[in-house]
Every structure is written in C-alpha cells, then in structure tokens.
N, CA and C atoms as a LAMMPS dump frame, in Angstrom:
ITEM: TIMESTEP
0
ITEM: NUMBER OF ATOMS
483
ITEM: BOX BOUNDS ff ff ff
-5.0000000000000000e+02 5.0000000000000000e+02
-5.0000000000000000e+02 5.0000000000000000e+02
-5.0000000000000000e+02 5.0000000000000000e+02
ITEM: ATOMS id mol type element x y z
1 1 1 N 2.384 -146.337 348.032
2 1 2 C 2.258 -147.651 347.995
3 1 3 C 2.507 -148.074 349.489
4 2 1 N 1.559 -149.382 349.832
5 2 2 C 1.465 -149.854 351.179
6 2 3 C 2.049 -151.268 350.769
7 3 1 N 3.017 -151.588 351.395
8 3 2 C 3.579 -153.113 351.144
9 3 3 C 2.629 -154.093 351.502
10 4 1 N 2.06 -153.898 352.65
11 4 2 C 0.972 -154.998 353.019
12 4 3 C -0.037 -154.975 352.113
13 5 1 N -0.623 -153.798 351.595
14 5 2 C -1.726 -153.518 350.554
15 5 3 C -1.204 -154.78 349.307
16 6 1 N -0.058 -154.358 349.12
17 6 2 C 0.579 -155.187 347.854
18 6 3 C 0.606 -156.604 348.002
19 7 1 N 0.972 -157.047 349.304
20 7 2 C 0.857 -158.563 349.617
21 7 3 C -0.611 -159.038 349.289
22 8 1 N -1.325 -158.224 350.184
23 8 2 C -2.828 -158.723 350.036
24 8 3 C -3.413 -158.863 348.4
25 9 1 N -2.769 -157.828 347.754
26 9 2 C -3.283 -157.898 346.214
27 9 3 C -2.547 -159.166 345.357
28 10 1 N -1.4 -159.451 345.96
29 10 2 C -0.869 -160.567 345.495
30 10 3 C -1.342 -161.828 345.75
31 11 1 N -2.028 -162.016 346.875
32 11 2 C -2.765 -163.12 347.488
33 11 3 C -3.951 -163.296 346.631
34 12 1 N -4.607 -162.025 346.235
35 12 2 C -5.905 -162.163 345.616
36 12 3 C -5.582 -162.618 344.233
37 13 1 N -4.857 -162.023 343.565
38 13 2 C -4.175 -162.545 342.17
39 13 3 C -3.826 -163.718 342.045
40 14 1 N -3.153 -164.469 343.131
41 14 2 C -2.714 -165.819 343.186
42 14 3 C -4.159 -166.788 343.297
43 15 1 N -5.149 -166.262 344.136
44 15 2 C -6.527 -166.949 344.088
45 15 3 C -7.152 -166.96 342.855
46 16 1 N -6.945 -165.805 342.134
47 16 2 C -7.477 -165.753 340.735
48 16 3 C -6.679 -166.325 339.538
49 17 1 N -5.755 -166.939 339.958
50 17 2 C -4.708 -167.638 339.072
51 17 3 C -4.228 -166.474 337.839
52 18 1 N -3.76 -165.293 338.504
53 18 2 C -3.606 -164.254 337.744
54 18 3 C -1.964 -164.072 338.145
55 19 1 N -1.181 -165.022 337.826
56 19 2 C 0.182 -165.008 338.418
57 19 3 C 1.14 -163.913 337.831
58 20 1 N 0.883 -163.39 336.799
59 20 2 C 1.806 -162.39 336.281
60 20 3 C 1.487 -161.065 337.268
61 21 1 N 0.21 -160.744 337.431
62 21 2 C -0.203 -159.522 338.348
63 21 3 C 0.376 -159.987 339.615
64 22 1 N 0.308 -161.076 340.333
65 22 2 C 0.574 -161.475 341.504
66 22 3 C 2.154 -161.291 341.723
67 23 1 N 3 -161.579 340.856
68 23 2 C 4.144 -161.604 340.713
69 23 3 C 4.665 -160.21 341.078
70 24 1 N 4.079 -159.067 340.187
71 24 2 C 4.383 -157.813 340.368
72 24 3 C 3.897 -157.197 341.443
73 25 1 N 2.871 -157.614 341.998
74 25 2 C 2.249 -157.34 343.609
75 25 3 C 3.336 -157.532 344.467
76 26 1 N 3.807 -159.126 344.357
77 26 2 C 4.748 -159.459 345.592
78 26 3 C 6.076 -158.792 345.622
79 27 1 N 6.639 -158.442 344.077
80 27 2 C 7.602 -157.621 344.013
81 27 3 C 7.491 -156.31 344.691
82 28 1 N 6.27 -155.5 344.673
83 28 2 C 6.172 -154.253 344.991
84 28 3 C 6.152 -154.287 346.607
85 29 1 N 5.363 -155.604 347.026
86 29 2 C 5.342 -155.627 348.747
87 29 3 C 6.614 -155.622 349.285
88 30 1 N 7.669 -156.49 348.455
89 30 2 C 9.326 -156.501 349.06
90 30 3 C 9.627 -155.231 349.026
91 31 1 N 9.578 -154.498 347.983
92 31 2 C 10 -152.895 347.819
93 31 3 C 9.505 -152.105 349.009
94 32 1 N 8.212 -152.149 349.143
95 32 2 C 7.576 -151.228 350.283
96 32 3 C 7.572 -151.869 351.695
97 33 1 N 8.319 -152.931 351.931
98 33 2 C 8.595 -153.256 353.117
99 33 3 C 7.729 -154.351 353.876
100 34 1 N 6.8 -154.845 353.15
101 34 2 C 5.94 -155.987 353.706
102 34 3 C 6.65 -157.169 354.21
103 35 1 N 6.066 -157.929 354.859
104 35 2 C 6.581 -159.296 355.441
105 35 3 C 7.451 -159.953 354.551
106 36 1 N 8.717 -160.098 354.822
107 36 2 C 9.78 -160.607 353.51
108 36 3 C 9.317 -161.864 353.223
109 37 1 N 9.116 -162.943 354.274
110 37 2 C 8.821 -164.263 354.065
111 37 3 C 7.603 -164.455 353.348
112 38 1 N 6.663 -163.878 353.542
113 38 2 C 5.24 -163.944 352.816
114 38 3 C 5.329 -163.411 351.376
115 39 1 N 6.073 -162.307 351.299
116 39 2 C 6.351 -161.474 350.072
117 39 3 C 7.142 -162.6 349.208
118 40 1 N 8.425 -163.075 349.69
119 40 2 C 9.236 -163.912 348.713
120 40 3 C 8.578 -165.299 348.484
121 41 1 N 7.775 -165.839 349.488
122 41 2 C 6.88 -167.078 349.245
123 41 3 C 5.955 -167.057 347.983
124 42 1 N 5.15 -165.655 348.346
125 42 2 C 4.359 -165.552 347.036
126 42 3 C 4.98 -165.313 345.785
127 43 1 N 5.972 -164.41 345.617
128 43 2 C 6.64 -164.303 344.377
129 43 3 C 7.262 -165.628 343.846
130 44 1 N 7.65 -166.633 344.573
131 44 2 C 8.239 -167.728 344.16
132 44 3 C 6.992 -168.498 343.751
133 45 1 N 5.63 -168.652 344.337
134 45 2 C 4.592 -169.434 343.936
135 45 3 C 4.141 -168.763 342.621
136 46 1 N 3.962 -167.438 342.618
137 46 2 C 3.535 -166.635 341.088
138 46 3 C 4.529 -167.22 340.201
139 47 1 N 5.771 -167.212 340.246
140 47 2 C 6.652 -167.625 339.466
141 47 3 C 6.649 -169.076 338.798
142 48 1 N 6.188 -170.027 340
143 48 2 C 6.02 -171.247 339.504
144 48 3 C 4.753 -171.32 338.72
145 49 1 N 3.824 -170.341 338.75
146 49 2 C 2.584 -170.362 338.073
147 49 3 C 2.706 -169.889 336.725
148 50 1 N 3.782 -169.242 336.434
149 50 2 C 3.981 -168.779 335.158
150 50 3 C 5.214 -169.734 334.468
151 51 1 N 5.654 -170.695 335.13
152 51 2 C 6.381 -171.598 334.666
153 51 3 C 7.768 -170.911 334.468
154 52 1 N 8.275 -170.039 335.409
155 52 2 C 9.577 -169.693 335.408
156 52 3 C 10.353 -170.008 336.924
157 53 1 N 10.749 -171.327 336.758
158 53 2 C 11.2 -172.058 337.984
159 53 3 C 12.687 -171.185 338.496
160 54 1 N 13.334 -170.538 337.543
161 54 2 C 14.361 -169.953 338.006
162 54 3 C 14.168 -168.614 339.097
163 55 1 N 13.149 -167.932 338.593
164 55 2 C 12.575 -166.635 339.412
165 55 3 C 12.38 -167.596 340.96
166 56 1 N 11.455 -168.468 340.614
167 56 2 C 11.082 -169.213 342.067
168 56 3 C 11.966 -169.848 342.787
169 57 1 N 13.288 -170.183 342.149
170 57 2 C 14.181 -170.763 342.972
171 57 3 C 14.807 -169.638 343.78
172 58 1 N 15.049 -168.586 343.117
173 58 2 C 15.778 -167.38 343.68
174 58 3 C 14.957 -166.962 344.955
175 59 1 N 13.356 -166.743 344.674
176 59 2 C 12.875 -166.389 345.793
177 59 3 C 12.678 -167.506 347.06
178 60 1 N 12.564 -168.628 346.737
179 60 2 C 12.26 -169.753 347.717
180 60 3 C 13.997 -169.822 348.519
181 61 1 N 14.997 -169.69 347.61
182 61 2 C 16.225 -169.739 348.275
183 61 3 C 16.482 -168.664 348.991
184 62 1 N 16.148 -167.594 348.788
185 62 2 C 16.082 -166.686 349.832
186 62 3 C 15.679 -166.632 351.139
187 63 1 N 14.244 -167.207 350.871
188 63 2 C 13.559 -167.82 352.39
189 63 3 C 14.169 -168.862 353.214
190 64 1 N 14.654 -169.817 352.362
191 64 2 C 15.39 -170.746 353.079
192 64 3 C 16.873 -170.18 353.619
193 65 1 N 17.314 -169.426 352.962
194 65 2 C 18.68 -168.799 353.348
195 65 3 C 18.464 -168.152 355.059
196 66 1 N 17.341 -167.402 354.804
197 66 2 C 16.83 -166.678 355.924
198 66 3 C 16.273 -167.691 356.908
199 67 1 N 15.684 -168.7 356.887
200 67 2 C 14.78 -169.614 357.539
201 67 3 C 15.016 -171.077 357.293
202 68 1 N 16.413 -171.437 357.735
203 68 2 C 16.704 -172.674 357.295
204 68 3 C 15.97 -174.184 357.703
205 69 1 N 14.972 -173.78 358.784
206 69 2 C 14.141 -174.63 359.058
207 69 3 C 12.678 -174.491 358.801
208 70 1 N 12.521 -173.914 357.493
209 70 2 C 11.195 -173.565 357.068
210 70 3 C 10.943 -174.664 355.881
211 71 1 N 10.127 -175.519 356.602
212 71 2 C 9.833 -176.804 355.669
213 71 3 C 8.924 -176.39 354.524
214 72 1 N 8.013 -175.519 354.681
215 72 2 C 7.108 -174.972 353.364
216 72 3 C 8.032 -174.513 352.116
217 73 1 N 8.981 -173.487 352.83
218 73 2 C 9.951 -173.052 351.724
219 73 3 C 10.834 -174.22 351.06
220 74 1 N 11.35 -175.058 351.879
221 74 2 C 12.175 -176.157 351.26
222 74 3 C 11.294 -176.994 350.548
223 75 1 N 10.016 -177.192 350.698
224 75 2 C 9.261 -178.072 349.728
225 75 3 C 9.005 -177.337 348.52
226 76 1 N 8.702 -176 348.526
227 76 2 C 8.692 -175.194 347.187
228 76 3 C 10.18 -174.968 346.373
229 77 1 N 11.096 -174.924 347.414
230 77 2 C 12.54 -175.047 346.711
231 77 3 C 12.864 -176.407 346.005
232 78 1 N 12.384 -177.365 346.673
233 78 2 C 12.591 -178.582 345.837
234 78 3 C 11.845 -178.792 344.679
235 79 1 N 10.626 -178.144 344.487
236 79 2 C 9.688 -178.352 343.172
237 79 3 C 10.526 -177.43 342.312
238 80 1 N 10.806 -176.017 342.517
239 80 2 C 11.566 -175.219 341.583
240 80 3 C 13.022 -175.922 341.377
241 81 1 N 13.74 -176.414 342.392
242 81 2 C 15.151 -177.098 341.938
243 81 3 C 14.947 -178.275 341.126
244 82 1 N 13.916 -179.211 341.438
245 82 2 C 13.54 -180.355 340.507
246 82 3 C 13.305 -179.904 339.11
247 83 1 N 12.676 -179.019 338.936
248 83 2 C 12.179 -178.254 337.263
249 83 3 C 13.353 -177.895 336.955
250 84 1 N 14.549 -177.149 337.627
251 84 2 C 15.937 -176.753 337.272
252 84 3 C 17.031 -177.82 337.145
253 85 1 N 16.623 -179.073 337.827
254 85 2 C 17.63 -180.085 338.082
255 85 3 C 18.924 -179.696 338.709
256 86 1 N 18.548 -179.042 339.844
257 86 2 C 19.815 -178.288 340.632
258 86 3 C 20.054 -179.108 341.857
259 87 1 N 20.327 -180.63 341.437
260 87 2 C 20.528 -181.398 342.533
261 87 3 C 21.538 -181.133 343.454
262 88 1 N 22.667 -180.316 343.003
263 88 2 C 23.948 -180.382 343.864
264 88 3 C 23.629 -179.012 344.578
265 89 1 N 22.908 -178.187 344.355
266 89 2 C 22.487 -176.761 345.088
267 89 3 C 21.169 -177.275 345.96
268 90 1 N 20.461 -178.357 345.856
269 90 2 C 19.41 -178.726 346.842
270 90 3 C 19.948 -179.459 347.786
271 91 1 N 21.04 -180.086 347.915
272 91 2 C 21.701 -181.119 348.76
273 91 3 C 21.806 -180.169 350.026
274 92 1 N 22.739 -179.323 350.169
275 92 2 C 22.962 -178.58 351.478
276 92 3 C 21.978 -178.134 352.069
277 93 1 N 20.999 -177.363 351.576
278 93 2 C 19.919 -177.014 352.487
279 93 3 C 18.873 -178.019 353.122
280 94 1 N 18.777 -179.195 352.25
281 94 2 C 17.95 -180.315 352.553
282 94 3 C 18.905 -180.979 353.612
283 95 1 N 19.956 -181.244 353.552
284 95 2 C 20.806 -181.953 354.5
285 95 3 C 20.959 -181.324 355.806
286 96 1 N 20.954 -179.999 355.844
287 96 2 C 20.919 -179.013 357.055
288 96 3 C 19.783 -179.519 357.746
289 97 1 N 18.505 -179.122 356.874
290 97 2 C 17.34 -179.289 357.626
291 97 3 C 16.912 -180.646 358.212
292 98 1 N 17.46 -181.664 357.542
293 98 2 C 17.019 -183.01 357.855
294 98 3 C 17.794 -183.493 359.072
295 99 1 N 19.435 -182.864 359.287
296 99 2 C 20.089 -183.179 360.418
297 99 3 C 19.351 -182.313 361.821
298 100 1 N 18.844 -181.275 361.365
299 100 2 C 17.985 -180.466 362.47
300 100 3 C 16.558 -181.026 362.727
301 101 1 N 16.003 -181.638 361.929
302 101 2 C 14.388 -182.339 361.881
303 101 3 C 14.279 -183.484 361.263
304 102 1 N 15.137 -184.461 361.91
305 102 2 C 15.287 -185.685 361.518
306 102 3 C 13.91 -186.411 361.245
307 103 1 N 12.897 -186.014 362.101
308 103 2 C 11.466 -186.534 361.981
309 103 3 C 10.525 -186.212 360.765
310 104 1 N 11.079 -185.419 359.942
311 104 2 C 10.39 -184.905 358.703
312 104 3 C 10.855 -185.791 357.672
313 105 1 N 10.064 -186.866 357.538
314 105 2 C 10.242 -187.914 356.587
315 105 3 C 10.009 -187.634 355.317
316 106 1 N 9.136 -186.591 354.815
317 106 2 C 8.914 -186.008 353.6
318 106 3 C 10.058 -185.499 353.134
319 107 1 N 10.829 -184.618 354.016
320 107 2 C 11.985 -184.067 353.477
321 107 3 C 13.027 -184.883 353.445
322 108 1 N 13.175 -185.868 354.253
323 108 2 C 14.217 -187.009 354.441
324 108 3 C 14.216 -187.647 352.994
325 109 1 N 12.824 -188.175 352.685
326 109 2 C 12.581 -188.786 351.406
327 109 3 C 13.228 -187.892 350.262
328 110 1 N 12.936 -186.651 350.294
329 110 2 C 13.423 -185.877 349.146
330 110 3 C 14.883 -185.856 349.094
331 111 1 N 15.452 -185.756 350.239
332 111 2 C 16.882 -185.959 350.191
333 111 3 C 17.426 -187.048 349.706
334 112 1 N 16.79 -188.215 350.143
335 112 2 C 17.41 -189.454 349.52
336 112 3 C 17.282 -189.616 347.815
337 113 1 N 15.943 -188.858 347.414
338 113 2 C 15.851 -188.771 345.898
339 113 3 C 17.042 -187.857 345.151
340 114 1 N 17.336 -186.969 346.097
341 114 2 C 18.319 -186.111 345.388
342 114 3 C 19.685 -186.671 345.531
343 115 1 N 19.963 -187.513 346.617
344 115 2 C 21.306 -188.423 346.804
345 115 3 C 21.393 -189.414 345.405
346 116 1 N 20.133 -189.91 345.175
347 116 2 C 20.265 -191.01 344.002
348 116 3 C 20.51 -190.286 342.651
349 117 1 N 19.924 -188.927 342.612
350 117 2 C 20.247 -188.191 341.228
351 117 3 C 21.749 -187.697 341.148
352 118 1 N 22.382 -187.622 342.406
353 118 2 C 23.904 -187.299 342.619
354 118 3 C 24.726 -188.563 342.458
355 119 1 N 24.17 -189.754 342.461
356 119 2 C 24.879 -190.954 342.663
357 119 3 C 25.624 -191.225 343.917
358 120 1 N 25.01 -190.73 344.675
359 120 2 C 25.852 -190.853 346.046
360 120 3 C 24.807 -191.974 346.632
361 121 1 N 24.994 -193.031 346.306
362 121 2 C 24.213 -194.242 346.747
363 121 3 C 24.112 -194.641 348.14
364 122 1 N 25.516 -194.553 348.754
365 122 2 C 25.216 -194.672 350.351
366 122 3 C 24.776 -193.786 351.027
367 123 1 N 24.675 -192.654 350.624
368 123 2 C 23.793 -191.535 351.449
369 123 3 C 22.372 -191.829 351.072
370 124 1 N 21.947 -192.169 349.929
371 124 2 C 20.767 -192.552 349.965
372 124 3 C 20.228 -193.557 350.587
373 125 1 N 21.042 -194.654 350.616
374 125 2 C 20.857 -196.062 351.35
375 125 3 C 20.598 -195.398 352.9
376 126 1 N 21.513 -194.575 353.539
377 126 2 C 21.382 -194.022 354.652
378 126 3 C 19.853 -193.394 354.953
379 127 1 N 19.424 -192.505 354.201
380 127 2 C 18.407 -191.77 354.384
381 127 3 C 17.323 -192.735 354.279
382 128 1 N 17.093 -193.957 353.26
383 128 2 C 16.154 -194.927 353.237
384 128 3 C 16.075 -195.878 354.708
385 129 1 N 17.107 -196.063 355.075
386 129 2 C 17.152 -196.791 356.295
387 129 3 C 16.508 -196.096 357.486
388 130 1 N 17.082 -194.805 357.543
389 130 2 C 16.273 -194.033 358.604
390 130 3 C 14.928 -193.994 358.482
391 131 1 N 14.376 -193.643 357.347
392 131 2 C 12.996 -193.7 356.991
393 131 3 C 12.131 -195.043 357.278
394 132 1 N 12.872 -195.961 356.814
395 132 2 C 12.311 -197.395 357.167
396 132 3 C 12.166 -197.544 358.607
397 133 1 N 13.191 -197.222 359.317
398 133 2 C 13.234 -197.463 360.817
399 133 3 C 12.007 -196.763 361.553
400 134 1 N 11.862 -195.314 360.975
401 134 2 C 10.829 -194.663 361.604
402 134 3 C 9.237 -194.994 361.001
403 135 1 N 9.377 -195.286 359.79
404 135 2 C 7.812 -195.659 359.352
405 135 3 C 8.117 -196.485 358.212
406 136 1 N 7.792 -197.595 358.588
407 136 2 C 7.893 -198.848 357.432
408 136 3 C 6.561 -198.598 356.321
409 137 1 N 5.822 -197.817 356.736
410 137 2 C 4.726 -197.893 355.753
411 137 3 C 4.725 -196.419 354.85
412 138 1 N 5.716 -195.833 355.108
413 138 2 C 6.064 -194.497 354.477
414 138 3 C 5.618 -194.698 352.981
415 139 1 N 4.816 -193.672 352.371
416 139 2 C 4.542 -193.625 351.076
417 139 3 C 5.653 -193.522 350.179
418 140 1 N 5.849 -194.474 349.274
419 140 2 C 6.862 -194.427 348.225
420 140 3 C 8.164 -195.136 348.61
421 141 1 N 8.154 -195.562 350.109
422 141 2 C 9.468 -196.355 350.5
423 141 3 C 9.745 -197.443 349.738
424 142 1 N 8.905 -198.182 349.212
425 142 2 C 9.223 -199.325 348.514
426 142 3 C 9.766 -198.892 347.162
427 143 1 N 9.153 -198.048 346.581
428 143 2 C 9.981 -197.692 345.289
429 143 3 C 11.177 -197.201 345.57
430 144 1 N 11.635 -196.314 346.402
431 144 2 C 13.021 -195.937 346.958
432 144 3 C 13.898 -196.995 347.227
433 145 1 N 13.24 -197.995 347.795
434 145 2 C 14.215 -199.013 348.204
435 145 3 C 14.513 -199.984 347.06
436 146 1 N 13.351 -199.917 346.189
437 146 2 C 13.838 -200.76 344.769
438 146 3 C 14.746 -200.047 343.981
439 147 1 N 14.621 -198.55 343.801
440 147 2 C 15.811 -198.218 342.934
441 147 3 C 17.302 -198.059 343.762
442 148 1 N 17.247 -198.073 344.889
443 148 2 C 18.572 -198.326 345.609
444 148 3 C 19.147 -199.685 345.284
445 149 1 N 18.264 -200.736 345.526
446 149 2 C 18.769 -202.113 345.449
447 149 3 C 19.237 -202.109 343.835
448 150 1 N 18.382 -201.504 342.947
449 150 2 C 18.761 -201.831 341.742
450 150 3 C 19.98 -201.315 341.313
451 151 1 N 20.322 -199.909 341.871
452 151 2 C 21.582 -199.536 341.706
453 151 3 C 22.889 -200.396 342.317
454 152 1 N 22.602 -200.885 343.593
455 152 2 C 23.38 -201.519 344.421
456 152 3 C 23.703 -202.828 343.728
457 153 1 N 22.735 -203.4 343.08
458 153 2 C 22.89 -204.829 342.27
459 153 3 C 23.766 -204.315 341.069
460 154 1 N 23.507 -203.584 340.339
461 154 2 C 24.429 -203.087 339.227
462 154 3 C 25.801 -202.899 339.595
463 155 1 N 25.99 -202.162 340.897
464 155 2 C 27.239 -201.981 341.262
465 155 3 C 28.152 -203.133 341.716
466 156 1 N 27.506 -204.25 342.253
467 156 2 C 28.025 -205.368 342.529
468 156 3 C 28.188 -206.332 341.563
469 157 1 N 27.288 -206.25 340.443
470 157 2 C 27.62 -206.97 339.304
471 157 3 C 28.863 -206.531 338.535
472 158 1 N 28.935 -205.082 338.383
473 158 2 C 29.919 -204.632 337.691
474 158 3 C 31.303 -204.889 338.454
475 159 1 N 31.453 -204.784 339.74
476 159 2 C 32.572 -204.988 340.367
477 159 3 C 32.988 -206.705 340.363
478 160 1 N 32.031 -207.332 340.377
479 160 2 C 32.301 -208.734 340.281
480 160 3 C 33.01 -209.292 338.775
481 161 1 N 32.548 -208.382 337.905
482 161 2 C 32.84 -208.723 336.301
483 161 3 C 34.304 -208.409 336.033
C-alpha cells in the first residue's frame, strides 16, 4: 500500500460521491503515511458526506489542533460542531483563530454565533461591533445585530421588572 495512492483514491471517491469508499481510502492514507492534513481533511469531508458528524469532528479537530490558523479546517470543524451542537468546544479554537486573524470576518461572525448559543451576550456584541467596524455591509450582519438586540432588550426588560 502507498499512502499517496490511497489519498488520490479517496479524492476520486469523493468526486464520485462514494463517501464510504473515500473514508476507507483516507483512513488507509493516514496509516501509510500520506500527507496528514490532506488525509484528515478528506476523512472529515467523507464523514460529513456519510452524515457522521462525530467522525468528522474528530478529523477536523485533529487538523485544527495541528494547524490552529487553518481557516478551511475551522470552517469544516464549525459545520461538524454545529451538527453536534458542540458550542463550548467550538469556542476556544475559534477564539484563538480570531485573536490571531482579526480580519477573517467569516470566522469572527461564526464566533459571534457560538457566543449567542452559549448565552455570552457581551462577547457576541463585541464580535458584532468588530465586524460592523470593519465591514458594515457584511452578509448576515443585520440579522446578527437583531438577534443581539432582541436578547439585550429582553434582558433589560427582565432587569427592569
């Protein structure tokens, strides 16, 4: 067995949407020493294609652990984490990434959404304000602002009562 051959086999299987075959090929690619990042990313994508977000989470989390500034891996980790509702586990790698890559508004927006799901309103507001400062026309910014304002209004009303 040759690791790079298994990696290519996995890629071809993914293109054919043969996710089970792809998953097996990527697992073999890892065993036989193919590029770890490519193999893990392929494994995670195949798992998502098979509706196995837990397998995907583990693969993408490994990539993010090895490469904390890998935006593509974080986007995929976010997909798997959302399917599993792993908000608390998503927050640390997203926060680390955003602190080192403040101009990545897509992942900053995702972090704000994670903060909303964790009921960390002030943190969500901070991320929203940062996005608004950098790009007032960012897609989805209005909806994020409305969600935050709705919560803040409810909290204000609750405290006033």
